[in-house]
N, C-alpha and C positions, 0 to 999 in steps of 0.2 A: 701703386699708389692705393692708400686706403682711404675710405670716405667716413666722416665723422656724423653724417646725416642722422643715422639711426642712434648713435650714442646721444644726441640731442634731443631726439623724439623721446627717448626714454627718461630724459631729465624733466619732461613735463609734469612727472609726478611729484616734483619738488615745489612746483609753483603753486602757492595757495590762492585760492579764490576768496572774495568776500572779505577783504583783508581789514576793511574799515568797520566791519560789524562783528559783534559777539556771536559766535557761532556754538551751538550744541554739538554739532557734527562738522568737523573740519572737511573741506572738499578741495582737491587739487585739480589742475587743468587736465591731466590724463584721465581722471574719472569723469569730469565734465565732458570731454570729447567722446567718451564711450556712451554716456547718457544721451548726448545730443545725436550720436549716431543711431542708437535704437529708438529714439523719439523720430528721427527722420525717417527710418524704415517704417515705423507705425503710421506716421502721416502719409507717406506715399501709398502704403498698403491700403489704408483708409481710402485715399483718393481713388486708387484703382478698382477696389473690391466694392466699396459702398457707393461712391459717386461716378463709377464706371468712366474713369479718366484713363489715360495712357502716360503715366509718369515713369520716368526711367529711375526705379528704386535703387538699384546697385550704384548707379553713378552719383545720386544723391547722397547716399550713405557714405560713399568714398570722400566726397566733398565735406561731409560732416565730420569724419575722422580728422581731417586736416584743418578744420576751420579756425583753430586758434594756435597754430604751431608757432607763430611769431612771438607768442608769449614766452618762448623758451629764452628770448633775449630781452623782451620787454617787461616781464612779469604781467600779472594781471591788473590792469589799470581799471579802478572802479568806474562805473558808468557816470556817476556825478562828476568826477574829475574829467573825464574825457569830454562830456558834454557841457561843460561849464560855459564854454563860449566857442564860437566858430573857429577862431584862431587856434585853440588848444586842440580841437578836434582835427583840423586840418594838418597841424604839425605832428600829431599823433599818427595820422594815416600815413603820412611821410616816413616816420619812423618804423611802422609796420612794413611799408614796401621795402625799405632798405634792409630790414630783417629776413623778409621773405627772400629777397635777392641773394643774401648771404647763406641763407639756408639751401637754396636751390643750387648755388654755385658748388656746394659740397657733393652734391650728387653725381656719381660716375656719368660721363657724356650719354652713354647708351640708355641710361634710365631716365634721363632729363624729359625727353618728350612725354612720357607718361605722367611724370610727377608735376610737370609745369603748371597746369591749371590747378592743381591740388594745393601746392605749396605757395605759389603767388597769388592765388585768387582770381587770376585772370582767365576767366572762362565766360563764353557767350550764354552759358545756361542760366539766363536770368530766372526762369520758373523754377529750377532746381535751387538755385541759391535762395529763393523765397521760402521753399520748404526747410532748408536748413536754418534760416533765420528764425522761422517759426518754431522749430524744434529748440533752438538756443533759448528764445524766449520762454518756451514752454518748460524747459529745464531750470531756468531761474525761478518760474512760477512754482514749480514743484519743490524746490529748495525752500522758497518762501512757505509754502503750505506745511512741509515737515518741520521746519523750525517753529512756526506758530503752533502746531500739533504737540510740539514738546514743550510748550509754555514760553518760548522765546519772542516776546513782543516786539523786539528789535526789528524784525522783518515785516511787520505791518505795513508800513508806508510803502516798502519797496514792492510788496505784493499788489496793492493798490494801483500803483504806476505801472507795473507789468501788466495787470489786467486790462488796463486802458489801452496800452499798446497792443496787445493781442486783439482786443475787439477792433482796433483801427485796422488791423490787418485783413478782417472780414474772410477768413479762410473757413469754409465749412468742415474741413478735416480737423482743424484745431477744435472747433466747437463740438464735434463728435467726440474726439478724445476727452475733452473737458466733461462732457456728459456721461459718457460710457466707461472711460477707463481711469480718469484722475482721481474720482472720489475715494477709491480703496487706498490711495496713498495717505489718507488721514487716519487709517485705522491702525490700532495696535496689533501685535502679533496674535494675541488672543482673539481680537475680533475677526482677524484673517483666517483664523482656524475654524471658525464656526461656520 
């Protein structure tokens, strides 16, 4: 028996993000997952090296790589649609759960124990999930920053809303990233070269 799991994982590159907004640069879910993984790595590294915490970086990065896998079936549902009311959000969460179960069932039985918490999101690692969520928000924030830097005002309101959500998380690792690492994303190539 062959497994279709990775065939579906590779299809994440066909799922576009930010579908309700005009984009200067298109983004797909596979790219987003990579960005969330490297941002998760950065936030965990900041936690461990700057704030002397003991965060399981590799485990968090693995979670980040798989955080949106269900979108291979659901597509990327825009946040304003998902969060329009509690009933829509609840129904969407059920759809995500069904999608995760479908993907998980595609894995060979001998691989299922390792992939279960990654694909289904059912993990008791609340703190690590918080780092992945912060990285997910940070990636959305950086998308807004780069779009605004390119003159696309379409992302102005989204940037403000995401900034508010990030502040509410109150994570010193995110504040450190925003202060020391994020500002360069607003620079042009010429500015980076100098």
